[in-house]
C-alpha positions, 0 to 999 in steps of 0.5 A: 574729126572722126565719126561717132562709132555706130551702135553696132560698133560699140560693144558692151559685152562682159568680155569687153568690159573686162578689157576696160577694167584691165586698161584702168588697172594698167593706168593705176600702176602707171600712177604708183610711182608718182605717188611713191615719189611724195614725201612721207610723213616721216621725211616731212617731219624730218625736213620740218624746222621750228618756226621760233628759231632764229636765222643763226640757230636755223642755219646752224641746225640745217648744217648739222642735221639737214639735208644737202639741199638745205645746207646749200641753201644756208650757204647761199644765205651766208651774205645776208647772215653776214650783213645781219649779225657778223659776229655770230655767223663767224662764231657759230655758222662758219664752223659748221660750213667748213665741216659741211664743205669737207664732204660737200658735193659740187653744187654746195662747193660752187655755191660756197665759192660764190658766197665767200666772193660776195662776202668779200665784195660787200665788205661785211667784215674787215680784211683782217677778219676775212683773212683769218676766217675765210682764206684758209677755206678758199686755199684748201679747196683750190685743188678740188678734183672737180675742175669747175669747183677748182676754177671757181674757188681760184676766181674767188682767190684771184679777187681776194688777192686784190685786197690782201696786204703784202705781208699776208700775201707773202705768208699765206700765198707766195711762200706756199707757191713755191712748193706747189709749183714743183714737178712733183705736184699735180698738173691741176696744182701747177696750173693754179700756181701759173694764174696766182703768179700772173696776179701776184706781180702787180702786188710786189715791188721789182726787187721781190718779183725778180728774186722770188717770183721770176725763178718760179715763172721760168720753171713753169715756162719749162714745164714738161706738160704743155698745158702748164707751159701754155698757161704760164705763157699767157700769164707772161703779159701781166708779168711784163706790166708788173716788172717794167721794160727792162726786166721784160726785155731780158727775162720775158722776151727770151722765153717768149721766143723759146715758147714760140718755137715750142712743139705744142701748137697751143704753146706757140699760139699762146706765145704769139698772141702774148707777143702781139699784146706786148708790142707797145712795151718793146722799142723799135729794134726789138720789133724789127730784129726779134719780133718781126722774124717770128711774126713772119715765120708764124704766118708762113707756117699758119697754112700748114698748121691747125686751123685754130692758129689761123683763127687767132692770127686773123683775129690779131692781124690788125693789131699786129700791122698797127704795132709793126707799121713803122718797120715794114719794108715795102716788100714786107708791107705788100707781103702782109697785104697779100696774106690779109687778102688770102685770108679774106677768101679762105674757103670761098674757092672750095666750091661743091654742089654736094648736100650739106648732109652728105659732106664729111663732119671734118670738112664741116668743121673745117668750113666753120673755121674758115668762116671764123677767119673770114669774120675776123678779117672783117673785124679788122678791115678798118685797121688794114685801111689805116695800113694801106692808107685810105687814099690807096683804098680803091686800088688795094682794098676795094675788091676785098671789101666787096668780097666781105660784103657779099660773103655767102655767110651771115656772121662775116656780113654781120661783122663787115656791117658792124664796121661799116661806119668806121670804113666810111669815117676813114674814107672821108671824102672817098666814101662815095666808093662804097655806096653800092656796098651800103645798098647791098647791106641794106638789101641783105636777106638777113635781119641780123646784118641790117640790125647791125648796119642801122646802129650807125645808119644816120652817121653813115647817111651824113657821111654819104650825103656830104661826101665826108666833108664838114662843109656845106655843099650840095647833097651827093645822095642824088648820085645814088638812086638806089638809096631810097628804094633800099630803105623802104625795102629794108623797112618792109622786110623788117615789118614783116618779120617777127623782129619787132626790135629791129623794126623799132630801131630802123624806124627810129633811125629814119629820123635822120632822113630830113638831113640827107634827102630832100623833103618831097622825097620823104613826103612821097615815099616814107611819110605815108608809110609811117601813117600806115604803121601807125594805123595798122602795126600791132606792136606799140613800141613800133607805132610809138617809133613811127609816130615820133619819126613822123613828127620829125618828118613834119618838123622838117617838111619844106612845103605849107601845103604838105604839112597841112595835109599831114596835120589834117590826117593826124587829127582826123584819122588818129584824134577823131578815129573809130578805133580807141587804139588810134586815139591813143596813138594820137595822144602819143603823137601829141607828146612828141609834138610838145617835144619837137615843135614849139609851144605855139605850133601845138597850141595852134593845131593840137591843143583843142583835138587833144583836150576834146578827148575828155569826151571820149568814151573809152576810159583808157583814152580819158585816162591817158589824156589825164596823164598828158594834161600837165604837158598840155598846160606847159605849152601855154603863155599867159596872157596870150593863151588865156582863152585856151587856159579856160578851155583846159579848165573846163575840161578838167571840171567837167571830168571832175563833175561827170566822170564815173570810172573810179580809176580815171577819177582817181588819176583826174584828182591827182592831175588836179593837184599837179596842175595847181602846183604848175607855175604858168610861163609868161610871154615875157621871159622869166628867170625860172624858165629861162633855158626852156624859153630860149629853147622854145624861142629857137623852135619858133624861129626855125618854124618861121624860117620854114615859111620864109624859105618856102616864100624865097623858094617860090620867088626864085622858081618864078625868077629863074626856075630853079628850086632852092637847095636843101643844103642852102636851107640848112646853111640859112637855118644855122646863120639864123640861130642866135648865140647864147650870149646874144639871146637876151638882147633879142628877148621879145617884151610886150610893150605898147606900140604898133609892133615889137619887131621892126624890119630893118630893110624894105626887103624884110618888110615886103617878105613879112607883109607877104607872109602876113597876107598868107595867114590862115583864116582862123576859124572859131571853136567848133561847137563841140568845143564850146559844149565844154563850157556847159559844166562851168556852172557845176565846177564851183565844188570841183576844187579847181579855180582858174588863174586869177585875172583871167576873166573875159578881159581881152589882154593883147601881146603885141609881140605875140600878135607880131609872131602870130601873124608871121607864124600863120600859114596860108591854107591851099585852096584844096584845104580851106573851104572844106577841111579847116584845120582846128587852130588857136593863134595867141593873143587873137581874140577875147576869151571864150563866151558860153553864149557864143562859143557853141555858135557855128557863126564864125564872122565875129572871130574872122572880123577879130582876126582881120583887125589884129592882122592889119594892126600888126602889120601897121 
């Protein structure tokens, strides 16, 4: 900031004031052109249209007396007029459009071409009417002097050809084409004729093509202008597909051979690309005797010719090697492989220490072409693995793969990153050979390369972990110690950038890690990072991705103590966090928990912390909770969760009675109606919820399996000191999955008796009792949960009534008791005395009494829990 001028510096003399006036006059002069650019009253009057005119009358008026911009607007609106009133549009508007197009500029011509094509696609009129009204206009403007306009009308015509009948095509297009393709016509006319001929071959029979079209094709292939020969050469592929194999060999192949020796490089290039695309049509003799010598000659001359030929050759090399694979001699096979290797390093040998600004422009252009060649080689790398056989990869292509992964240019590394998954699949059991290249690409300085690699990162890591084999075996990623540091560094690099979508995608892909690395590695290297992102990142999609991945990490965590610590952090740091933003993320996490875990898991740990947010002071949190309540209610099962249902009803009543925010209240009322319409799931299977119940039962079994595996692992460590492998756990988990056909036989039914599940062996009894003995000491509801019932007396007018038959009567499901005692987890000593988890076990006590729910005395509930545990263990 400059200091204000002193009084002496401020001159208010008469001369100074006149100077200020002159400056103001200059500003006035500057503004005059702006004022003059505004429309005069006469111009405004001329541009004004009577509002009472219909759409058709307004269009006719604007095309007759309006300005160009108004006429262009009418033509752009022509498809709408055709849909609204096709008869009047064809009778009154279209003649005016024809007149306007005779003198129209480029913009109006381009708009008309698009509108005519849209009318065809909309099928606003019949093909006969379209041909009669629009086809002649399209043909008239095909040879417009502006190339862009001509191409636009040509694209419209090519689309029209697809739907026109044969007779119309013959009389309106094919017959005039004979004269348009003559040498006496302009180059533009002959170019248009080439493209039309390529389209017409699919519309006529072979006899008509041979008699009327092929003579024109031969004539244009021998045209004096190289542009016409090149254009016609590129249409030979479409013509060959229309005339069949025999005519292709006798007519098209000789023309391609002659064009491949043309003096024009663009013509030779077109002939080469057409030959490659037609390899499947020719038999083995044609490939070995005719095409292979041409390809060899083309490759030998490519380095001496223009670099653009090298670009095309490198792009088609994979398809070429695949098409000629069976006819190569060993020597030819080796030559093509060496040629490919040479293209992969093209331009890398020319090291120079000059500044880029000092390099001549032609050298820079040449280097860009070399980069394109190496990029195409990276694109074709999977095809070359097939060419050399994956068994020979290490000896033949590994060094080339290494060079492509370490190429100094980002487009090359980006392309090889895209192909990395295909390479991994092809190598199968030899995938371990490219472990280091995976680390290299994960650590690449360019986020574009990382973004391309992580698209298939789960599949790549799975192949790496299994060695490309489907059989269950020991995890092979233990031999790659740099993987976890590379993954964490990649995430931190993405987080530090502004490309949040790459960061989001990476976090989503990290959900595969429980299947490829150990639970402890995830816990110590990734899980806390997910917490940090959820708490500190400013991008909502990134936070949600971290939340969902954290839930998956929790889902497959193998240690009970670690699971409890994660749950405790979620509840304390998010659900009870000081920032309302963290509490919103807690609700997002609850939604993911409902999706990923079983219903019983959510009800046990997250049900009460979630509905507690009905007391939240921030309206946005309460509003988000209201949207979540239907999903929360869907996790309840009757009669086991009747006490949780009562808690939910009380929360909704309190919101209806005490909510002051009008937006939240409106959502609460809609939520109440939705909750009333919901049908509750029962403990026993119901037909309408059959599939969902089966899926939930499978989730419960896997969660129980985690507890069993942990206990077995502890016993194994005590016996021989060796931890259980993650792969053994995966095999155990798959083996315990019940087939769909046998599931109905194992449906738990609530029946009287000591237990609904009877262990078949003494070992299972011992295991079951051991798990029961480690059950959580379930705590009574917190006082703030009991306070929710204070609004029960005010809820008689709320319009939300509890489910009938769910009063204070205690209904215990023995099947559910058995599951509860098996599913209960023991709290580690560091958690149980000081930081108890708010958990709710199904069918473990009476419904909450308003008189006792707020009490801090937990002895009655503990006694009830012990009684139920003893009963279930009998």
